N, CA, C, O and the ligand as a Tripos MOL2 file, in Angstrom:
@<TRIPOS>MOLECULE
protein
  245   243    62     0     0
PROTEIN
NO_CHARGES

@<TRIPOS>ATOM
      1 N         119.1130  180.6250  113.1860 N.3       1 MET1
      2 CA        119.4630  179.7970  112.0360 C.3       1 MET1
      3 C         120.6840  180.1840  111.3480 C.2       1 MET1
      4 O         121.0020  181.3280  111.0250 O.2       1 MET1
      5 N         121.3930  179.0120  111.1420 N.am      2 THR2
      6 CA        122.8310  179.3070  110.5950 C.3       2 THR2
      7 C         122.7190  179.6850  109.0580 C.2       2 THR2
      8 O         121.9400  179.2280  108.2210 O.2       2 THR2
      9 N         123.6750  180.6110  108.9200 N.am      3 GLU3
     10 CA        123.8130  180.9810  107.4470 C.3       3 GLU3
     11 C         124.7480  180.1660  106.6550 C.2       3 GLU3
     12 O         125.7640  179.7210  107.1900 O.2       3 GLU3
     13 N         124.4660  179.9280  105.3670 N.am      4 LYS4
     14 CA        125.3570  179.0010  104.5330 C.3       4 LYS4
     15 C         125.4350  179.8880  103.1750 C.2       4 LYS4
     16 O         124.5750  180.6550  102.7410 O.2       4 LYS4
     17 N         126.7520  179.5570  102.6040 N.am      5 ALA5
     18 CA        126.9210  180.1250  101.3650 C.3       5 ALA5
     19 C         126.9410  179.2030  100.1200 C.2       5 ALA5
     20 O         127.5530  178.1390  100.2140 O.2       5 ALA5
     21 N         126.3640  179.5020   99.0430 N.am      6 CYS6
     22 CA        126.3080  178.4780   97.9320 C.3       6 CYS6
     23 C         127.5890  178.3630   97.3380 C.2       6 CYS6
     24 O         128.1750  179.4110   97.0670 O.2       6 CYS6
     25 N         128.1400  177.2520   97.0800 N.am      7 ARG7
     26 CA        129.3700  176.8610   96.4320 C.3       7 ARG7
     27 C         129.5560  177.3320   94.8670 C.2       7 ARG7
     28 O         130.6050  177.5560   94.2640 O.2       7 ARG7
     29 N         128.2750  177.4040   94.4340 N.am      8 GLU8
     30 CA        128.3080  177.9460   92.9990 C.3       8 GLU8
     31 C         128.4450  179.4450   92.8770 C.2       8 GLU8
     32 O         129.3890  179.8970   92.2290 O.2       8 GLU8
     33 N         127.5450  180.2710   93.4720 N.am      9 CYS9
     34 CA        127.4390  181.7600   93.3310 C.3       9 CYS9
     35 C         127.7510  182.4150   94.5970 C.2       9 CYS9
     36 O         127.6350  183.6230   94.8040 O.2       9 CYS9
     37 N         128.1450  181.5610   95.4060 N.am     10 HIS10
     38 CA        128.5810  182.3720   96.8680 C.3      10 HIS10
     39 C         127.5480  183.2830   97.5040 C.2      10 HIS10
     40 O         127.8210  184.1510   98.3330 O.2      10 HIS10
     41 N         126.3530  183.0100   97.0460 N.am     11 LEU11
     42 CA        125.2470  183.7010   97.7130 C.3      11 LEU11
     43 C         124.9290  183.2710   99.1120 C.2      11 LEU11
     44 O         124.7720  182.0730   99.3460 O.2      11 LEU11
     45 N         124.8290  184.1300  100.0110 N.am     12 ILE12
     46 CA        124.5980  183.6320  101.4460 C.3      12 ILE12
     47 C         123.0690  183.5710  101.7040 C.2      12 ILE12
     48 O         122.3410  184.5420  101.4980 O.2      12 ILE12
     49 N         122.6490  182.4510  102.1390 N.am     13 SER13
     50 CA        121.0870  182.4280  102.5810 C.3      13 SER13
     51 C         121.0050  181.4680  103.7840 C.2      13 SER13
     52 O         121.9860  180.8420  104.1860 O.2      13 SER13
     53 N         119.7820  181.3900  104.3340 N.am     14 GLN14
     54 CA        119.4940  180.7940  105.5200 C.3      14 GLN14
     55 C         118.9240  179.4530  105.1920 C.2      14 GLN14
     56 O         118.9070  178.6940  106.1600 O.2      14 GLN14
     57 N         118.4330  178.9470  104.0310 N.am     15 GLY15
     58 CA        118.0010  177.8340  103.9050 C.3      15 GLY15
     59 C         118.8940  176.8870  103.5560 C.2      15 GLY15
     60 O         120.0940  177.1510  103.6260 O.2      15 GLY15
     61 N         118.4560  175.6470  103.1290 N.am     16 SER16
     62 CA        119.3450  174.4830  102.6660 C.3      16 SER16
     63 C         119.6460  174.4930  101.2390 C.2      16 SER16
     64 O         120.5120  173.8220  100.6770 O.2      16 SER16
     65 N         118.6350  175.5380  100.5840 N.am     17 THR17
     66 CA        118.9320  175.6100   99.1170 C.3      17 THR17
     67 C         119.1170  177.0790   98.6480 C.2      17 THR17
     68 O         118.5410  178.0700   99.0980 O.2      17 THR17
     69 N         120.0490  177.0180   97.6380 N.am     18 CYS18
     70 CA        120.4410  178.5120   97.1660 C.3      18 CYS18
     71 C         119.1220  178.9760   96.3000 C.2      18 CYS18
     72 O         118.6530  178.3650   95.3400 O.2      18 CYS18
     73 N         118.6400  180.1960   96.8680 N.am     19 PRO19
     74 CA        117.5430  180.6050   96.3200 C.3      19 PRO19
     75 C         117.6950  181.0900   94.7560 C.2      19 PRO19
     76 O         116.7380  181.3300   94.0200 O.2      19 PRO19
     77 N         118.9860  181.1820   94.4160 N.am     20 ASP20
     78 CA        119.3120  181.6220   93.1050 C.3      20 ASP20
     79 C         119.7740  180.4960   92.1370 C.2      20 ASP20
     80 O         119.3810  180.5470   90.9720 O.2      20 ASP20
     81 N         120.5350  179.5400   92.5210 N.am     21 CYS21
     82 CA        120.7830  178.4190   91.7110 C.3      21 CYS21
     83 C         119.8920  177.2760   91.9270 C.2      21 CYS21
     84 O         119.8460  176.4070   91.0570 O.2      21 CYS21
     85 N         119.1230  177.1670   93.0710 N.am     22 LYS22
     86 CA        118.3170  176.2860   93.3700 C.3      22 LYS22
     87 C         119.0140  174.8000   93.6970 C.2      22 LYS22
     88 O         118.4610  173.7010   93.6430 O.2      22 LYS22
     89 N         120.3710  175.0990   94.0470 N.am     23 ILE23
     90 CA        121.1480  173.9120   94.3850 C.3      23 ILE23
     91 C         121.3190  173.7780   95.8630 C.2      23 ILE23
     92 O         121.2650  174.7620   96.6010 O.2      23 ILE23
     93 N         121.5250  172.5710   96.2930 N.am     24 THR24
     94 CA        121.7060  172.3790   97.7370 C.3      24 THR24
     95 C         123.0020  172.2160   98.2210 C.2      24 THR24
     96 O         123.2490  171.8330   99.3650 O.2      24 THR24
     97 N         124.0530  172.5680   97.1630 N.am     25 SER25
     98 CA        125.4140  172.3830   97.7110 C.3      25 SER25
     99 C         125.9740  173.6900   98.3640 C.2      25 SER25
    100 O         126.7620  174.4690   97.8270 O.2      25 SER25
    101 N         125.4660  173.7890   99.5400 N.am     26 LEU26
    102 CA        125.9480  174.8300  100.3880 C.3      26 LEU26
    103 C         126.8930  174.5310  101.5390 C.2      26 LEU26
    104 O         126.9490  173.4280  102.0840 O.2      26 LEU26
    105 N         127.6760  175.6450  101.8950 N.am     27 SER27
    106 CA        128.5620  175.4400  102.9700 C.3      27 SER27
    107 C         128.5220  176.3660  103.9570 C.2      27 SER27
    108 O         128.3540  177.5400  103.6280 O.2      27 SER27
    109 N         128.6560  176.0430  105.2450 N.am     28 ASP28
    110 CA        128.6700  176.8420  106.2870 C.3      28 ASP28
    111 C         130.1240  177.2080  106.7250 C.2      28 ASP28
    112 O         130.3950  177.8060  107.7670 O.2      28 ASP28
    113 N         130.9360  176.8150  105.8880 N.am     29 ASP29
    114 CA        132.4250  177.2200  106.2140 C.3      29 ASP29
    115 C         132.9050  178.1950  104.9180 C.2      29 ASP29
    116 O         133.4520  177.8940  103.8570 O.2      29 ASP29
    117 N         132.5060  179.3660  105.4090 N.am     30 PHE30
    118 CA        133.0290  180.4000  104.2410 C.3      30 PHE30
    119 C         133.6480  181.5280  105.0350 C.2      30 PHE30
    120 O         133.3740  181.7340  106.2180 O.2      30 PHE30
    121 N         134.4330  182.1950  104.3750 N.am     31 THR31
    122 CA        134.9680  183.5770  104.9860 C.3      31 THR31
    123 C         134.6630  184.7780  104.2370 C.2      31 THR31
    124 O         134.3720  184.6900  103.0440 O.2      31 THR31
    125 N         134.7030  185.8590  104.8150 N.am     32 GLY32
    126 CA        134.5680  187.0420  104.2250 C.3      32 GLY32
    127 C         132.9940  187.3370  103.9060 C.2      32 GLY32
    128 O         132.2240  186.4100  103.6540 O.2      32 GLY32
    129 N         132.6520  188.4590  103.9320 N.am     33 LEU33
    130 CA        131.1490  188.8860  103.5500 C.3      33 LEU33
    131 C         131.2440  190.1950  102.6240 C.2      33 LEU33
    132 O         131.8590  191.1970  102.9880 O.2      33 LEU33
    133 N         130.6620  190.1050  101.5480 N.am     34 VAL34
    134 CA        130.5150  191.2040  100.7100 C.3      34 VAL34
    135 C         128.9580  191.3630  100.4820 C.2      34 VAL34
    136 O         128.1250  190.4720  100.3170 O.2      34 VAL34
    137 N         128.7790  192.8050  100.5190 N.am     35 ILE35
    138 CA        127.4510  193.1000  100.3200 C.3      35 ILE35
    139 C         127.1750  193.9990   98.9330 C.2      35 ILE35
    140 O         127.4380  195.1990   98.8480 O.2      35 ILE35
    141 N         126.7230  193.3660   98.1000 N.am     36 ILE36
    142 CA        126.5060  193.9980   96.7750 C.3      36 ILE36
    143 C         125.1520  194.6880   96.7330 C.2      36 ILE36
    144 O         124.0650  194.1120   96.6960 O.2      36 ILE36
    145 N         125.3760  196.0850   96.7460 N.am     37 LEU37
    146 CA        124.1410  196.9910   96.6530 C.3      37 LEU37
    147 C         123.7850  197.5120   95.1480 C.2      37 LEU37
    148 O         122.6650  197.6100   94.6460 O.2      37 LEU37
    149 N         125.0020  197.8060   94.5930 N.am     38 ASP38
    150 CA        124.7660  198.4230   93.2260 C.3      38 ASP38
    151 C         125.6550  197.6210   92.2790 C.2      38 ASP38
    152 O         126.8730  197.6370   92.4560 O.2      38 ASP38
    153 N         125.1540  196.9750   91.3630 N.am     39 LEU39
    154 CA        125.9870  196.1900   90.4910 C.3      39 LEU39
    155 C         126.6270  196.8430   89.3250 C.2      39 LEU39
    156 O         127.6120  196.3370   88.7870 O.2      39 LEU39
    157 N         126.0230  198.1030   88.8650 N.am     40 LYS40
    158 CA        126.6520  198.5770   87.8310 C.3      40 LYS40
    159 C         128.0520  199.0720   88.2290 C.2      40 LYS40
    160 O         129.0590  198.7700   87.5880 O.2      40 LYS40
    161 N         128.0560  199.8320   89.3000 N.am     41 ASP41
    162 CA        129.3250  200.5510   89.6400 C.3      41 ASP41
    163 C         130.3360  199.8160   90.5670 C.2      41 ASP41
    164 O         131.2980  200.3560   91.1130 O.2      41 ASP41
    165 N         130.0050  198.5940   90.6590 N.am     42 SER42
    166 CA        130.8100  197.7480   91.6270 C.3      42 SER42
    167 C         131.7720  196.8340   90.8710 C.2      42 SER42
    168 O         131.4090  196.0280   90.0140 O.2      42 SER42
    169 N         133.1110  197.0450   91.2910 N.am     43 ALA43
    170 CA        134.1270  196.3860   90.7610 C.3      43 ALA43
    171 C         134.0880  194.9550   91.2480 C.2      43 ALA43
    172 O         134.4290  194.0190   90.5260 O.2      43 ALA43
    173 N         133.6480  194.8040   92.5340 N.am     44 VAL44
    174 CA        133.6990  193.6090   93.2860 C.3      44 VAL44
    175 C         132.5370  192.7310   92.6900 C.2      44 VAL44
    176 O         132.7020  191.5210   92.5310 O.2      44 VAL44
    177 N         131.5570  193.2530   92.4190 N.am     45 ALA45
    178 CA        130.5320  192.5910   91.8390 C.3      45 ALA45
    179 C         130.9720  191.8850   90.3500 C.2      45 ALA45
    180 O         130.5680  190.7940   89.9480 O.2      45 ALA45
    181 N         131.8500  192.7450   89.6840 N.am     46 ASN46
    182 CA        132.2650  192.3420   88.4710 C.3      46 ASN46
    183 C         133.2240  191.3030   88.5140 C.2      46 ASN46
    184 O         133.3060  190.4000   87.6800 O.2      46 ASN46
    185 N         134.0590  191.4750   89.6600 N.am     47 ALA47
    186 CA        135.2810  190.4210   89.7870 C.3      47 ALA47
    187 C         134.6890  189.2900   90.2480 C.2      47 ALA47
    188 O         135.1720  188.2100   89.9080 O.2      47 ALA47
    189 N         133.6460  189.3300   91.0230 N.am     48 MET48
    190 CA        132.7940  187.9300   91.4520 C.3      48 MET48
    191 C         132.0160  187.4470   90.4610 C.2      48 MET48
    192 O         131.6800  186.2670   90.5650 O.2      48 MET48
    193 N         131.5900  188.1550   89.3880 N.am     49 LYS49
    194 CA        130.4820  187.7860   88.4180 C.3      49 LYS49
    195 C         129.1340  187.5690   88.9840 C.2      49 LYS49
    196 O         128.3940  186.6380   88.6650 O.2      49 LYS49
    197 N         128.8460  188.5720   89.9180 N.am     50 VAL50
    198 CA        127.6740  188.5810   90.7230 C.3      50 VAL50
    199 C         126.6470  189.3640   89.6410 C.2      50 VAL50
    200 O         126.9510  190.3520   88.9720 O.2      50 VAL50
    201 N         125.3870  188.6840   89.6440 N.am     51 LYS51
    202 CA        124.5070  189.1030   88.7930 C.3      51 LYS51
    203 C         123.2300  189.7140   89.5970 C.2      51 LYS51
    204 O         122.3610  190.3200   88.9700 O.2      51 LYS51
    205 N         123.1540  189.5560   90.8420 N.am     52 LYS52
    206 CA        122.0910  189.9960   91.5990 C.3      52 LYS52
    207 C         122.6300  190.7580   92.8910 C.2      52 LYS52
    208 O         123.7780  190.5390   93.2780 O.2      52 LYS52
    209 N         121.8580  191.5860   93.5070 N.am     53 LYS53
    210 CA        122.1560  192.1800   94.6870 C.3      53 LYS53
    211 C         121.9890  191.2550   95.7460 C.2      53 LYS53
    212 O         121.2000  190.3150   95.6560 O.2      53 LYS53
    213 N         122.6630  191.4620   96.7080 N.am     54 GLY54
    214 CA        122.7030  190.5860   98.1070 C.3      54 GLY54
    215 C         123.8550  190.5180   98.6550 C.2      54 GLY54
    216 O         124.7590  191.3290   98.4540 O.2      54 GLY54
    217 N         123.9250  189.3740   99.5200 N.am     55 ARG55
    218 CA        125.2430  189.1830  100.4690 C.3      55 ARG55
    219 C         125.7580  187.8570   99.9380 C.2      55 ARG55
    220 O         125.1360  186.8280   99.6710 O.2      55 ARG55
    221 N         127.0950  188.1490   99.8490 N.am     56 TYR56
    222 CA        127.9890  187.0340   99.1650 C.3      56 TYR56
    223 C         129.1790  186.6880  100.1390 C.2      56 TYR56
    224 O         129.6320  187.6000  100.8310 O.2      56 TYR56
    225 N         129.6810  185.4900  100.2240 N.am     57 ALA57
    226 CA        130.7390  185.1820  100.6650 C.3      57 ALA57
    227 C         131.9780  185.4740   99.8950 C.2      57 ALA57
    228 O         131.9240  185.4930   98.6650 O.2      57 ALA57
    229 N         133.0910  185.7030  100.5290 N.am     58 LEU58
    230 CA        134.1040  185.9630   99.8050 C.3      58 LEU58
    231 C         134.8830  184.6920   99.1400 C.2      58 LEU58
    232 O         135.3440  184.5520   98.0070 O.2      58 LEU58
    233 N         134.8590  183.8730  100.2000 N.am     59 ARG59
    234 CA        135.5790  182.4080   99.8790 C.3      59 ARG59
    235 C         134.7410  181.2980  100.5280 C.2      59 ARG59
    236 O         134.4280  181.3910  101.7150 O.2      59 ARG59
    237 N         134.3790  180.2790   99.7980 N.am     60 VAL60
    238 CA        133.5590  179.2550  100.3210 C.3      60 VAL60
    239 C         134.4060  177.9480  100.1620 C.2      60 VAL60
    240 O         135.0790  177.7030   99.1610 O.2      60 VAL60
    241 N         134.2920  177.0670  101.3520 N.am     61 ARG61
    242 CA        135.3100  176.0570  101.3030 C.3      61 ARG61
    243 C         134.3500  174.7600  101.3160 C.2      61 ARG61
    244 O         134.8380  173.6310  101.2830 O.2      61 ARG61
    245 ZN        123.8740  179.8190   94.2240 Zn       62 ZN62
@<TRIPOS>BOND
     1     1     2 1
     2     2     3 1
     3     3     4 2
     4     3     5 am
     5     5     6 1
     6     6     7 1
     7     7     8 2
     8     7     9 am
     9     9    10 1
    10    10    11 1
    11    11    12 2
    12    11    13 am
    13    13    14 1
    14    14    15 1
    15    15    16 2
    16    15    17 am
    17    17    18 1
    18    18    19 1
    19    19    20 2
    20    19    21 am
    21    21    22 1
    22    22    23 1
    23    23    24 2
    24    23    25 am
    25    25    26 1
    26    26    27 1
    27    27    28 2
    28    27    29 am
    29    29    30 1
    30    30    31 1
    31    31    32 2
    32    31    33 am
    33    33    34 1
    34    34    35 1
    35    35    36 2
    36    35    37 am
    37    37    38 1
    38    38    39 1
    39    39    40 2
    40    39    41 am
    41    41    42 1
    42    42    43 1
    43    43    44 2
    44    43    45 am
    45    45    46 1
    46    46    47 1
    47    47    48 2
    48    47    49 am
    49    49    50 1
    50    50    51 1
    51    51    52 2
    52    51    53 am
    53    53    54 1
    54    54    55 1
    55    55    56 2
    56    55    57 am
    57    57    58 1
    58    58    59 1
    59    59    60 2
    60    59    61 am
    61    61    62 1
    62    62    63 1
    63    63    64 2
    64    63    65 am
    65    65    66 1
    66    66    67 1
    67    67    68 2
    68    67    69 am
    69    69    70 1
    70    70    71 1
    71    71    72 2
    72    71    73 am
    73    73    74 1
    74    74    75 1
    75    75    76 2
    76    75    77 am
    77    77    78 1
    78    78    79 1
    79    79    80 2
    80    79    81 am
    81    81    82 1
    82    82    83 1
    83    83    84 2
    84    83    85 am
    85    85    86 1
    86    86    87 1
    87    87    88 2
    88    87    89 am
    89    89    90 1
    90    90    91 1
    91    91    92 2
    92    91    93 am
    93    93    94 1
    94    94    95 1
    95    95    96 2
    96    95    97 am
    97    97    98 1
    98    98    99 1
    99    99   100 2
   100    99   101 am
   101   101   102 1
   102   102   103 1
   103   103   104 2
   104   103   105 am
   105   105   106 1
   106   106   107 1
   107   107   108 2
   108   107   109 am
   109   109   110 1
   110   110   111 1
   111   111   112 2
   112   111   113 am
   113   113   114 1
   114   114   115 1
   115   115   116 2
   116   115   117 am
   117   117   118 1
   118   118   119 1
   119   119   120 2
   120   119   121 am
   121   121   122 1
   122   122   123 1
   123   123   124 2
   124   123   125 am
   125   125   126 1
   126   126   127 1
   127   127   128 2
   128   127   129 am
   129   129   130 1
   130   130   131 1
   131   131   132 2
   132   131   133 am
   133   133   134 1
   134   134   135 1
   135   135   136 2
   136   135   137 am
   137   137   138 1
   138   138   139 1
   139   139   140 2
   140   139   141 am
   141   141   142 1
   142   142   143 1
   143   143   144 2
   144   143   145 am
   145   145   146 1
   146   146   147 1
   147   147   148 2
   148   147   149 am
   149   149   150 1
   150   150   151 1
   151   151   152 2
   152   151   153 am
   153   153   154 1
   154   154   155 1
   155   155   156 2
   156   155   157 am
   157   157   158 1
   158   158   159 1
   159   159   160 2
   160   159   161 am
   161   161   162 1
   162   162   163 1
   163   163   164 2
   164   163   165 am
   165   165   166 1
   166   166   167 1
   167   167   168 2
   168   167   169 am
   169   169   170 1
   170   170   171 1
   171   171   172 2
   172   171   173 am
   173   173   174 1
   174   174   175 1
   175   175   176 2
   176   175   177 am
   177   177   178 1
   178   178   179 1
   179   179   180 2
   180   179   181 am
   181   181   182 1
   182   182   183 1
   183   183   184 2
   184   183   185 am
   185   185   186 1
   186   186   187 1
   187   187   188 2
   188   187   189 am
   189   189   190 1
   190   190   191 1
   191   191   192 2
   192   191   193 am
   193   193   194 1
   194   194   195 1
   195   195   196 2
   196   195   197 am
   197   197   198 1
   198   198   199 1
   199   199   200 2
   200   199   201 am
   201   201   202 1
   202   202   203 1
   203   203   204 2
   204   203   205 am
   205   205   206 1
   206   206   207 1
   207   207   208 2
   208   207   209 am
   209   209   210 1
   210   210   211 1
   211   211   212 2
   212   211   213 am
   213   213   214 1
   214   214   215 1
   215   215   216 2
   216   215   217 am
   217   217   218 1
   218   218   219 1
   219   219   220 2
   220   219   221 am
   221   221   222 1
   222   222   223 1
   223   223   224 2
   224   223   225 am
   225   225   226 1
   226   226   227 1
   227   227   228 2
   228   227   229 am
   229   229   230 1
   230   230   231 1
   231   231   232 2
   232   231   233 am
   233   233   234 1
   234   234   235 1
   235   235   236 2
   236   235   237 am
   237   237   238 1
   238   238   239 1
   239   239   240 2
   240   239   241 am
   241   241   242 1
   242   242   243 1
   243   243   244 2
@<TRIPOS>SUBSTRUCTURE
     1 MET1         2 RESIDUE 1 A MET
     2 THR2         6 RESIDUE 1 A THR
     3 GLU3        10 RESIDUE 1 A GLU
     4 LYS4        14 RESIDUE 1 A LYS
     5 ALA5        18 RESIDUE 1 A ALA
     6 CYS6        22 RESIDUE 1 A CYS
     7 ARG7        26 RESIDUE 1 A ARG
     8 GLU8        30 RESIDUE 1 A GLU
     9 CYS9        34 RESIDUE 1 A CYS
    10 HIS10       38 RESIDUE 1 A HIS
    11 LEU11       42 RESIDUE 1 A LEU
    12 ILE12       46 RESIDUE 1 A ILE
    13 SER13       50 RESIDUE 1 A SER
    14 GLN14       54 RESIDUE 1 A GLN
    15 GLY15       58 RESIDUE 1 A GLY
    16 SER16       62 RESIDUE 1 A SER
    17 THR17       66 RESIDUE 1 A THR
    18 CYS18       70 RESIDUE 1 A CYS
    19 PRO19       74 RESIDUE 1 A PRO
    20 ASP20       78 RESIDUE 1 A ASP
    21 CYS21       82 RESIDUE 1 A CYS
    22 LYS22       86 RESIDUE 1 A LYS
    23 ILE23       90 RESIDUE 1 A ILE
    24 THR24       94 RESIDUE 1 A THR
    25 SER25       98 RESIDUE 1 A SER
    26 LEU26      102 RESIDUE 1 A LEU
    27 SER27      106 RESIDUE 1 A SER
    28 ASP28      110 RESIDUE 1 A ASP
    29 ASP29      114 RESIDUE 1 A ASP
    30 PHE30      118 RESIDUE 1 A PHE
    31 THR31      122 RESIDUE 1 A THR
    32 GLY32      126 RESIDUE 1 A GLY
    33 LEU33      130 RESIDUE 1 A LEU
    34 VAL34      134 RESIDUE 1 A VAL
    35 ILE35      138 RESIDUE 1 A ILE
    36 ILE36      142 RESIDUE 1 A ILE
    37 LEU37      146 RESIDUE 1 A LEU
    38 ASP38      150 RESIDUE 1 A ASP
    39 LEU39      154 RESIDUE 1 A LEU
    40 LYS40      158 RESIDUE 1 A LYS
    41 ASP41      162 RESIDUE 1 A ASP
    42 SER42      166 RESIDUE 1 A SER
    43 ALA43      170 RESIDUE 1 A ALA
    44 VAL44      174 RESIDUE 1 A VAL
    45 ALA45      178 RESIDUE 1 A ALA
    46 ASN46      182 RESIDUE 1 A ASN
    47 ALA47      186 RESIDUE 1 A ALA
    48 MET48      190 RESIDUE 1 A MET
    49 LYS49      194 RESIDUE 1 A LYS
    50 VAL50      198 RESIDUE 1 A VAL
    51 LYS51      202 RESIDUE 1 A LYS
    52 LYS52      206 RESIDUE 1 A LYS
    53 LYS53      210 RESIDUE 1 A LYS
    54 GLY54      214 RESIDUE 1 A GLY
    55 ARG55      218 RESIDUE 1 A ARG
    56 TYR56      222 RESIDUE 1 A TYR
    57 ALA57      226 RESIDUE 1 A ALA
    58 LEU58      230 RESIDUE 1 A LEU
    59 ARG59      234 RESIDUE 1 A ARG
    60 VAL60      238 RESIDUE 1 A VAL
    61 ARG61      242 RESIDUE 1 A ARG
    62 ZN62       245 GROUP 0 **** ****
């Protein structure tokens, strides 16, 4: 199954709907992969405004 990244929150999922935003605006054209494990101490999570743990694309086209 191909993985797609949400254009809104950049969350990577395998379905056609973002499990977080419930939108279907997903793209399979993304670069970079960020795995957020700890939200509190993650500067990356802060910079990306990530609210949940998970795998995120750095850039979604
Ligand atoms: Zn999303």
